[in-house]
C-alpha positions as CSV (number, residue, x, y, z in Angstrom):
1,M,35.5,39.0,-39.4
2,A,34.1,38.5,-35.8
3,S,33.0,35.0,-34.8
4,G,30.1,36.2,-32.6
5,N,31.9,35.5,-29.3
6,L,32.0,38.6,-27.1
7,I,34.3,37.0,-24.6
8,R,37.3,35.3,-26.1
9,G,39.4,32.8,-24.2
10,A,37.0,32.1,-21.4
11,R,34.0,29.8,-21.1
12,T,30.6,31.0,-19.8
13,G,30.4,30.9,-16.0
14,S,34.2,30.6,-15.5
15,G,35.7,32.0,-12.3
16,P,39.0,33.6,-11.7
17,E,42.0,31.7,-12.9
18,R,43.6,31.2,-9.5
19,F,41.7,29.3,-6.8
20,N,43.0,31.6,-3.9
21,E,41.4,34.6,-5.5
22,R,37.9,33.2,-5.0
23,H,37.9,32.0,-1.4
24,A,39.9,30.1,1.1
25,P,39.0,26.4,1.5
26,A,37.3,25.3,4.7
27,P,39.7,23.7,7.2
28,R,39.5,19.9,6.9
29,R,41.0,16.8,8.5
30,S,41.3,13.3,7.2
31,V,39.5,10.4,8.9
32,T,40.6,6.9,8.1
33,Y,38.3,3.9,8.0
34,W,39.0,0.2,7.5
35,C,36.6,-2.5,6.3
36,R,36.7,-6.3,6.8
37,N,38.4,-6.7,3.4
38,D,41.5,-4.7,4.6
39,H,40.6,-1.7,2.5
40,R,41.8,1.7,3.9
41,I,39.5,4.7,3.1
42,D,40.7,8.2,3.9
43,V,37.7,10.6,4.0
44,P,38.2,14.4,4.2
45,I,35.8,15.9,6.8
46,A,35.3,19.4,8.0
47,A,37.6,20.1,11.0
48,E,34.7,21.0,13.3
49,A,32.4,18.2,12.2
50,E,31.9,15.0,14.2
51,P,33.0,12.0,11.9
52,P,30.3,9.2,11.5
53,P,31.1,6.0,13.3
54,Q,30.9,4.0,10.0
55,W,31.5,4.7,6.3
56,D,30.6,2.5,3.4
57,C,33.7,1.1,1.6
58,P,33.8,2.4,-2.0
59,H,35.7,-0.7,-3.1
60,C,33.5,-3.5,-1.8
61,G,30.4,-1.8,-0.2
62,V,30.7,-3.3,3.3
63,P,30.7,-1.0,6.3
64,A,34.1,0.4,7.5
65,G,35.0,1.6,11.0
66,Q,37.8,3.7,12.5
67,D,39.4,0.8,14.4
68,P,41.7,-1.1,12.1
69,G,41.9,-4.2,14.4
70,N,38.1,-4.5,14.7
71,P,36.2,-3.4,11.6
72,P,32.4,-3.7,11.7
73,G,30.6,-6.8,10.4
74,R,28.5,-7.1,7.4
75,A,25.2,-5.3,7.5
76,R,22.3,-7.6,6.8
77,P,20.3,-6.3,3.9
78,E,16.6,-6.0,4.3
79,P,14.8,-8.4,2.0
80,Y,13.1,-7.0,-1.1
81,K,9.5,-6.1,-0.5
82,T,6.9,-5.7,-3.2
83,H,4.4,-2.8,-3.3
84,L,1.7,-5.2,-2.2
85,A,3.7,-6.2,0.9
86,Y,4.0,-2.6,2.0
87,V,0.2,-2.1,1.4
88,K,-0.5,-5.2,3.5
89,E,1.5,-3.7,6.3
90,R,-0.6,-0.6,6.4
91,R,-4.1,-2.1,5.8
92,T,-6.1,-4.9,7.3
93,P,-7.8,-7.3,4.8
94,E,-11.2,-5.7,5.6
95,E,-9.9,-2.2,4.8
96,G,-8.4,-3.6,1.5
97,E,-11.8,-5.2,0.5
98,A,-13.6,-1.9,1.3
99,L,-11.1,0.1,-0.9
100,L,-11.4,-2.4,-3.7
101,A,-15.2,-2.3,-3.6
102,E,-15.1,1.5,-3.7
103,A,-12.6,1.6,-6.6
104,L,-14.7,-1.0,-8.6
105,A,-17.9,1.0,-8.0
106,A,-16.2,4.2,-9.2
107,L,-14.9,2.4,-12.3
108,R,-18.3,1.0,-13.1
109,R,-19.9,4.5,-12.7
110,R,-17.4,6.0,-15.2
111,R,-18.1,3.2,-17.7
112,G,-21.8,3.7,-17.4
113,R,-22.5,0.3,-15.8
114,A,-24.0,1.2,-12.5
């Protein structure tokens, strides 16, 4: 009795069995980065691409550079800002008061308390 599978021995969307039959891989080169904690990171990059000057270390998260004797220092993280802090950067207090008054008036109109 048939099991209902029309294609046996292959999963849906599978390609040819051998990698070389599909396409040739793009030429690559390995670029090495070092972080302050003496971690070595080898990153494969396309042969014609310009490597970035820094790469984040996957082990400790600090920036890594290509010079093993002089790795970059720690990046200072930007302090956490609340949504209100971002709004205050964009609006003056007078604009904020005007927007608040407009929103309250619209709310009162919807509730029937003009």
